[in-house]
C-alpha positions as CSV (number, residue, x, y, z in Angstrom):
1,M,-29.6,-39.2,-9.2
2,S,-26.0,-39.7,-10.4
3,D,-23.4,-37.1,-10.0
4,A,-23.3,-36.5,-13.7
5,A,-27.0,-36.0,-13.8
6,V,-26.9,-33.5,-10.9
7,S,-24.0,-31.6,-12.6
8,Q,-26.0,-31.4,-15.8
9,R,-29.1,-30.2,-14.0
10,C,-27.2,-27.5,-12.2
11,S,-25.5,-26.4,-15.4
12,I,-28.9,-26.1,-17.1
13,C,-30.2,-24.2,-14.1
14,G,-27.3,-21.7,-14.3
15,V,-27.6,-21.2,-18.0
16,A,-31.4,-20.7,-17.7
17,A,-30.8,-18.1,-14.9
18,F,-28.3,-16.3,-17.0
19,L,-30.7,-16.1,-20.0
20,L,-33.6,-15.1,-17.9
21,T,-31.8,-12.3,-16.1
22,A,-30.3,-11.0,-19.3
23,A,-33.7,-11.0,-21.0
24,V,-35.4,-9.3,-18.2
25,F,-32.7,-6.6,-17.8
26,F,-32.4,-6.0,-21.5
27,C,-36.2,-5.6,-21.9
28,W,-36.5,-3.4,-18.8
29,I,-33.7,-1.0,-19.8
30,E,-34.8,-0.7,-23.4
31,L,-38.4,-0.2,-22.7
32,R,-38.0,2.2,-19.8
33,F,-34.8,4.1,-20.6
34,G,-33.3,3.0,-24.0
35,M,-30.1,1.0,-24.4
36,N,-28.4,3.8,-26.2
37,T,-29.4,6.7,-23.9
38,P,-26.4,8.6,-22.5
39,P,-25.8,8.1,-18.8
40,S,-26.4,11.0,-16.4
41,S,-23.6,13.5,-16.4
42,T,-24.0,14.2,-12.7
43,G,-22.1,11.2,-11.5
44,D,-19.0,9.1,-12.3
45,E,-20.3,7.6,-15.5
46,S,-19.3,10.3,-17.9
47,S,-15.7,10.2,-16.7
48,Y,-15.5,6.4,-17.4
49,D,-17.1,7.1,-20.7
50,S,-14.6,9.8,-21.6
51,M,-11.7,7.6,-20.6
52,A,-13.0,4.8,-22.8
53,W,-13.4,7.2,-25.8
54,E,-10.0,8.8,-25.4
55,L,-8.4,5.3,-25.0
56,S,-10.1,4.1,-28.2
57,R,-8.7,7.1,-30.0
58,G,-5.2,6.3,-28.9
59,H,-4.9,9.1,-26.3
60,G,-4.3,6.8,-23.3
61,F,-6.1,6.9,-20.0
62,A,-7.3,10.4,-20.3
63,V,-10.4,12.6,-20.3
64,D,-11.5,15.3,-22.7
65,Y,-15.2,16.3,-22.3
66,D,-14.9,18.9,-25.1
67,T,-14.3,16.4,-28.0
68,P,-17.2,17.0,-30.4
69,A,-17.8,13.3,-31.1
70,F,-17.8,12.6,-27.3
71,R,-20.1,15.5,-26.4
72,A,-22.6,15.0,-29.3
73,P,-25.0,12.5,-27.6
74,Y,-24.9,14.3,-24.3
75,D,-25.6,17.7,-25.9
76,E,-28.5,16.2,-27.9
77,A,-30.1,14.6,-24.7
78,A,-29.5,17.9,-22.8
79,K,-31.9,19.7,-25.1
80,T,-34.8,18.1,-23.3
81,Q,-33.3,17.2,-19.9
82,P,-30.4,19.7,-19.3
83,E,-30.4,18.9,-15.5
84,L,-29.4,15.3,-16.3
85,F,-27.2,15.5,-19.4
86,T,-25.4,18.8,-19.5
87,I,-21.8,17.9,-19.5
88,R,-19.1,20.3,-18.2
89,S,-16.0,21.4,-19.9
90,S,-12.7,19.8,-18.9
91,T,-9.0,20.1,-19.2
92,P,-7.9,17.4,-21.6
93,G,-5.1,15.0,-20.6
94,P,-4.2,11.9,-18.6
95,I,-5.8,11.2,-15.2
96,A,-4.9,9.0,-12.3
97,F,-8.1,8.9,-10.1
98,R,-10.0,6.2,-12.0
99,P,-9.1,2.5,-12.3
100,P,-8.6,1.3,-15.9
101,L,-10.2,-2.1,-16.5
102,L,-13.8,-1.1,-17.3
103,S,-12.6,1.7,-19.6
104,T,-10.3,-0.7,-21.3
105,F,-13.2,-3.0,-22.2
106,A,-15.4,-0.1,-23.2
107,A,-12.6,1.3,-25.4
108,G,-12.5,-2.0,-27.3
109,L,-16.3,-1.8,-27.8
110,N,-15.9,1.8,-29.0
111,M,-13.4,0.6,-31.6
112,L,-15.8,-2.1,-32.8
113,F,-19.0,-0.2,-32.7
114,G,-18.1,3.5,-32.8
115,R,-19.6,6.2,-30.5
116,Q,-22.4,4.5,-28.6
117,F,-23.7,3.4,-25.2
118,Y,-25.5,0.2,-26.0
119,A,-22.5,-2.0,-26.3
120,V,-20.9,-1.2,-22.9
121,R,-24.4,-1.2,-21.3
122,S,-24.9,-4.7,-22.9
123,L,-21.6,-5.8,-21.4
124,N,-22.7,-4.7,-17.9
125,V,-26.1,-6.5,-18.3
126,L,-24.3,-9.7,-19.4
127,L,-21.9,-9.4,-16.5
128,M,-24.7,-9.0,-14.0
129,A,-26.6,-11.9,-15.7
130,A,-23.5,-14.1,-15.5
131,T,-23.4,-13.4,-11.8
132,A,-27.0,-14.6,-11.5
133,G,-26.2,-17.7,-13.5
134,L,-23.2,-18.6,-11.3
135,L,-25.4,-17.9,-8.3
136,A,-28.1,-20.3,-9.5
137,W,-25.6,-22.9,-10.5
138,Y,-23.8,-22.8,-7.1
139,L,-27.0,-23.0,-5.1
140,C,-28.5,-25.8,-7.2
141,R,-25.4,-27.8,-6.7
142,E,-25.0,-27.1,-3.0
143,A,-28.6,-26.7,-1.7
144,G,-31.0,-27.8,-4.4
145,F,-33.1,-26.4,-7.2
146,A,-35.7,-24.7,-4.9
147,T,-33.0,-22.6,-3.2
148,A,-31.6,-21.6,-6.6
149,L,-35.1,-20.6,-7.7
150,I,-35.6,-18.4,-4.6
151,S,-32.3,-16.7,-5.2
152,M,-33.4,-15.8,-8.7
153,V,-36.6,-14.2,-7.5
154,F,-34.7,-12.0,-5.0
155,F,-31.9,-11.2,-7.5
156,L,-34.4,-10.0,-10.1
157,I,-36.3,-7.8,-7.7
158,D,-33.3,-6.3,-6.0
159,V,-33.0,-2.8,-7.3
160,R,-29.2,-2.9,-7.0
161,S,-28.8,-5.6,-9.6
162,R,-31.1,-3.7,-12.1
163,L,-29.7,-0.3,-11.4
164,Y,-26.1,-1.2,-11.9
165,A,-26.8,-3.4,-14.9
166,R,-27.9,-0.4,-16.8
167,S,-25.1,1.9,-15.5
168,L,-21.8,2.8,-17.1
169,L,-20.0,2.1,-13.9
170,T,-17.6,-0.5,-12.5
171,E,-20.1,-2.4,-10.3
172,P,-21.2,-5.2,-12.7
173,L,-17.6,-6.1,-13.6
174,A,-16.6,-5.9,-9.9
175,C,-19.5,-8.0,-9.0
176,F,-18.7,-10.7,-11.6
177,L,-15.0,-10.8,-10.6
178,A,-15.9,-10.9,-6.9
179,T,-18.2,-13.8,-7.6
180,L,-15.4,-15.7,-9.4
181,L,-13.1,-15.0,-6.5
182,T,-15.6,-16.3,-4.0
183,L,-16.1,-19.5,-5.9
184,T,-12.3,-19.9,-6.2
185,L,-11.8,-19.3,-2.5
186,L,-14.5,-21.9,-1.7
187,N,-12.4,-24.4,-3.8
188,V,-9.2,-23.3,-2.1
189,V,-10.7,-24.1,1.3
190,K,-11.8,-27.5,0.1
191,H,-8.5,-28.3,-1.5
192,T,-5.5,-26.0,-1.9
193,N,-3.3,-26.2,-4.9
194,R,-1.1,-23.6,-6.6
195,N,-3.3,-23.2,-9.7
196,R,-6.3,-22.1,-7.5
197,L,-4.1,-19.7,-5.5
198,I,-2.8,-18.2,-8.7
199,L,-6.3,-17.8,-10.0
200,A,-7.4,-16.2,-6.8
201,G,-4.5,-13.8,-7.1
202,V,-5.3,-13.0,-10.7
203,L,-9.0,-12.3,-9.8
204,T,-7.9,-10.1,-6.9
205,G,-5.5,-8.1,-9.1
206,A,-8.2,-7.7,-11.8
207,S,-10.6,-6.5,-9.1
208,M,-8.1,-3.9,-8.0
209,L,-7.9,-2.7,-11.5
210,T,-11.7,-2.4,-11.5
211,R,-12.3,-0.8,-8.1
212,S,-9.4,0.8,-6.3
213,I,-10.8,0.1,-2.9
214,V,-10.1,-3.6,-3.4
215,V,-6.5,-2.9,-2.4
216,L,-7.8,-2.8,1.1
217,W,-9.1,-6.3,0.7
218,L,-5.6,-7.6,0.1
219,P,-4.4,-7.8,3.7
220,G,-7.5,-9.7,4.9
221,L,-7.4,-12.1,1.9
222,T,-3.6,-12.7,2.5
223,V,-4.2,-13.6,6.1
224,F,-7.1,-15.8,5.1
225,V,-5.1,-17.7,2.5
226,C,-2.3,-18.2,5.1
227,F,-4.9,-19.5,7.7
228,V,-6.4,-21.9,5.2
229,V,-3.1,-23.4,4.1
230,R,-1.7,-23.6,7.6
231,R,-4.7,-24.4,9.9
232,I,-7.2,-26.2,7.6
233,H,-4.8,-28.1,5.3
234,K,-2.1,-28.6,7.9
235,H,0.8,-27.5,5.6
236,S,4.2,-26.7,7.0
237,W,5.2,-23.1,7.7
238,R,7.5,-23.3,4.7
239,D,4.7,-24.3,2.4
240,T,2.3,-21.8,4.0
241,V,4.6,-18.9,3.4
242,G,5.3,-20.1,-0.2
243,N,1.7,-20.5,-1.1
244,T,0.6,-17.2,0.5
245,A,3.5,-15.5,-1.3
246,L,2.3,-17.1,-4.6
247,F,-1.2,-15.6,-4.1
248,V,0.2,-12.1,-3.3
249,A,2.7,-12.3,-6.2
250,A,-0.1,-13.2,-8.7
251,T,-2.2,-10.3,-7.4
252,L,0.6,-7.8,-7.7
253,T,1.7,-9.1,-11.1
254,V,-1.7,-8.4,-12.6
255,F,-1.8,-4.9,-11.0
256,A,1.8,-4.0,-11.6
257,P,1.5,-2.4,-15.1
258,W,-1.1,0.1,-13.8
259,G,0.8,0.7,-10.6
260,I,4.0,1.4,-12.6
261,R,2.2,3.7,-14.9
262,N,0.8,5.8,-12.0
263,V,4.2,6.0,-10.3
264,M,5.8,7.3,-13.5
265,L,3.0,9.6,-14.3
266,L,2.7,11.1,-10.8
267,D,6.5,11.1,-10.2
268,R,5.9,9.7,-6.7
269,F,5.2,6.4,-5.1
270,S,1.5,6.3,-5.6
271,P,0.7,3.1,-7.5
272,M,-3.0,3.3,-6.7
273,G,-3.3,6.7,-8.2
274,T,-4.8,9.8,-6.6
275,Q,-8.4,9.0,-5.7
276,G,-7.8,7.7,-2.2
277,L,-5.9,10.8,-1.1
278,M,-8.2,13.2,-3.0
279,E,-11.2,11.8,-1.2
280,L,-9.6,11.2,2.2
281,S,-11.2,14.2,3.8
282,A,-14.6,12.8,2.8
283,G,-13.9,10.0,5.1
284,Y,-12.3,11.9,8.0
285,S,-13.9,15.3,8.6
286,D,-16.7,16.9,10.6
287,A,-18.9,16.4,7.5
288,A,-18.2,12.7,7.7
289,W,-19.0,12.5,11.4
290,D,-22.2,14.6,11.0
291,N,-23.4,12.3,8.1
292,Y,-22.6,8.9,9.7
293,G,-19.6,8.4,7.6
294,I,-21.4,8.7,4.3
295,W,-19.4,10.2,1.5
296,Q,-19.9,13.9,0.8
297,N,-18.9,15.7,-2.3
298,A,-16.3,18.1,-0.8
299,G,-15.7,19.7,-4.2
300,T,-19.2,20.9,-4.6
301,Q,-19.3,22.1,-1.0
302,G,-16.4,24.5,-1.6
303,F,-13.9,22.4,0.4
304,F,-11.1,22.9,-2.3
305,E,-11.8,26.6,-3.1
306,A,-8.4,27.5,-1.7
307,V,-6.7,25.2,-4.2
308,D,-6.0,27.1,-7.4
309,T,-6.1,24.6,-10.2
310,S,-6.2,27.2,-13.1
311,G,-3.6,26.5,-15.6
312,L,-2.7,23.1,-14.1
313,T,-2.8,19.8,-16.0
314,N,-5.3,17.1,-14.7
315,I,-2.4,15.4,-12.9
316,E,-1.1,18.6,-11.3
317,A,-4.7,19.5,-10.2
318,E,-5.2,16.0,-8.8
319,L,-2.0,16.1,-6.8
320,A,-2.8,19.6,-5.4
321,I,-6.2,18.5,-4.3
322,A,-4.8,15.2,-2.9
323,E,-2.2,17.2,-0.8
324,V,-4.8,19.5,0.7
325,S,-7.4,16.7,1.3
326,S,-5.0,14.3,2.9
327,A,-3.4,17.0,5.1
328,T,-6.8,18.1,6.3
329,A,-7.9,14.6,7.0
330,F,-4.8,13.7,9.0
331,E,-5.1,17.0,10.9
332,W,-8.8,16.1,11.7
333,I,-7.7,12.6,12.8
334,S,-5.1,14.0,15.2
335,R,-7.7,16.2,16.8
336,N,-10.5,13.6,16.9
337,F,-8.6,10.4,17.7
338,L,-11.3,9.1,20.0
339,K,-13.9,9.5,17.3
340,L,-12.2,7.0,14.9
341,V,-13.7,3.8,16.2
342,P,-17.3,5.1,16.4
343,L,-16.9,6.7,13.0
344,A,-15.7,3.4,11.5
345,A,-18.8,1.7,13.0
346,M,-21.0,4.4,11.6
347,K,-19.5,3.9,8.1
348,I,-20.2,0.1,8.3
349,F,-23.7,0.7,9.6
350,S,-24.4,3.3,6.8
351,E,-23.1,0.8,4.1
352,F,-25.0,-2.2,5.3
353,R,-28.2,-0.4,6.2
354,P,-31.1,-1.5,3.9
355,H,-32.7,1.2,1.9
356,D,-35.9,-0.5,0.8
357,V,-38.0,-3.6,1.7
358,V,-36.2,-5.9,-0.6
359,E,-32.8,-5.0,0.8
360,F,-34.1,-5.4,4.3
361,M,-35.4,-8.9,3.4
362,V,-32.1,-9.8,1.8
363,L,-30.2,-8.7,4.8
364,V,-32.4,-10.4,7.4
365,F,-32.5,-13.7,5.5
366,A,-28.8,-13.5,4.7
367,T,-28.0,-13.2,8.4
368,I,-30.1,-16.3,9.0
369,G,-28.5,-18.1,6.1
370,L,-25.0,-17.4,7.4
371,F,-25.8,-19.7,10.4
372,A,-27.6,-22.3,8.2
373,S,-24.8,-22.6,5.7
374,S,-22.1,-25.2,5.6
375,R,-18.9,-24.4,7.5
376,T,-16.9,-23.8,4.4
377,A,-19.4,-21.4,2.9
378,A,-20.0,-19.6,6.2
379,L,-16.2,-19.2,6.6
380,V,-15.5,-17.8,3.1
381,F,-18.6,-15.6,3.0
382,S,-17.9,-14.2,6.5
383,V,-14.3,-13.4,5.6
384,L,-15.2,-11.6,2.4
385,L,-18.0,-9.6,4.0
386,A,-15.7,-8.7,6.9
387,T,-12.9,-7.7,4.5
388,N,-15.4,-5.5,2.6
389,A,-16.6,-4.0,5.9
390,F,-13.0,-3.3,6.9
391,S,-12.4,-1.4,3.6
392,V,-15.5,0.7,4.2
393,A,-14.4,1.4,7.8
394,L,-11.1,2.8,6.6
395,T,-12.6,4.9,3.8
396,W,-16.2,6.0,3.7
397,S,-19.7,4.7,3.1
398,V,-21.6,5.2,-0.2
399,E,-24.8,3.8,1.2
400,G,-24.7,0.3,-0.2
401,R,-22.7,0.8,-3.4
402,F,-19.6,-0.9,-1.9
403,L,-21.8,-3.9,-1.2
404,V,-22.7,-4.5,-4.9
405,P,-19.6,-6.6,-5.5
406,Q,-20.8,-9.0,-2.8
407,L,-24.4,-9.5,-4.3
408,F,-23.5,-13.2,-5.0
409,I,-22.8,-13.8,-1.3
410,L,-25.7,-11.8,0.0
411,H,-28.2,-13.5,-2.3
412,A,-26.8,-17.0,-1.8
413,L,-27.1,-16.5,2.0
414,C,-30.6,-15.0,1.5
415,A,-31.9,-18.0,-0.4
416,V,-30.4,-20.4,2.2
417,G,-32.0,-18.3,4.9
418,V,-35.4,-18.4,3.3
419,C,-35.3,-22.2,2.8
420,S,-34.1,-22.7,6.4
421,C,-37.0,-20.7,7.7
422,A,-39.4,-22.6,5.5
423,R,-38.1,-25.9,6.8
424,G,-38.3,-24.6,10.3
425,M,-41.9,-23.6,9.9
426,Q,-42.8,-26.9,8.2
427,S,-41.1,-28.8,11.0
428,T,-43.1,-26.8,13.6
429,L,-46.4,-27.4,11.8
430,N,-45.7,-31.1,11.5
431,K,-45.0,-31.3,15.3
432,T,-48.2,-29.5,16.1
433,G,-50.2,-31.5,13.6
434,R,-51.5,-28.3,11.9
435,S,-51.9,-27.9,8.2
436,P,-49.4,-25.5,6.5
437,V,-52.4,-24.1,4.5
438,V,-54.3,-21.5,6.5
């Protein structure tokens, strides 16, 4: 088969996977939940929803849970399920503990379609379906149609892909951007040029605007780019430094407007906002140690009862909580220095630990697939997974949620692992002369 025919076949495979995944997720969400059902008010979704609504009204990156138009769908749903949809009151005004990109897209959809949930939910479905399409296209090109088909089966039955496709959270956008970054880095390893490095930087910056924890990916990615340019492509040190700086500059250029906004709003050098410092005690405390590094809601456990936020603006309250949380965390670290390494290991274990049969199968076959993959794929996938694990070790585990951006990698490796095992079994049966049909 000619290269053009193979390329066309893989493109068709990718488009078919995108359409199939989108159709399955749309039908599943509509029939089981309803595309326009409000998200649960017990988690992070309502804050992203409020940010998007306030931004679409021209109020900037702020929250106001008491706006009648914003509250209306929640209040209506709370009549039958108050435990899920009762939304609390809030102090209106700017915030600095949520990243902006998802809310920016959702605000545009609010301006186009008014107060609704179906549009942003549709966006998340399409982003997750696009990840599936790129997964099938990549595997069809690199490993064949059968491997691509296997990846689709696992992707569709993986509860993580379905769960976050219907959420009003950052995971689908983060997953799509991480997929594009993975494919870009694969090309960088094969052939480094400035356009690809700039693209990698733009995608990293956009990922930081989607999920703040991605800032902890940047050191590992920077070292990786330097390694690829210097050791794999044998460039001079001058070119290596220049190309690495280009990647970092592209990343920071994309992120800079948001970072400058936070510095000016908070009146201190905190370009990432306040979330990291506000939650630091969730990663370094006796509660973190007792719960294997899994994030605990310190606010609901009375951790910040001593912080009087009455009469404070949102920003003032965030800074007050951040000061107490970070001081408590650093004090705990100074008293429990010998626990830091085992705590980091517990966080990584808690994050990667499978929570159902499908996740267990994906993890096992992905581990096998890592050793069966090409050197380029194994290198890039290992670096990105290790970078993600490093960020979890420094922060906290959310029991698999931080792995969602890496679903492309996990399912690509899983499909390769399944095919590798199948070939191994077939080879063994052929050697023994037994029929594969029992």
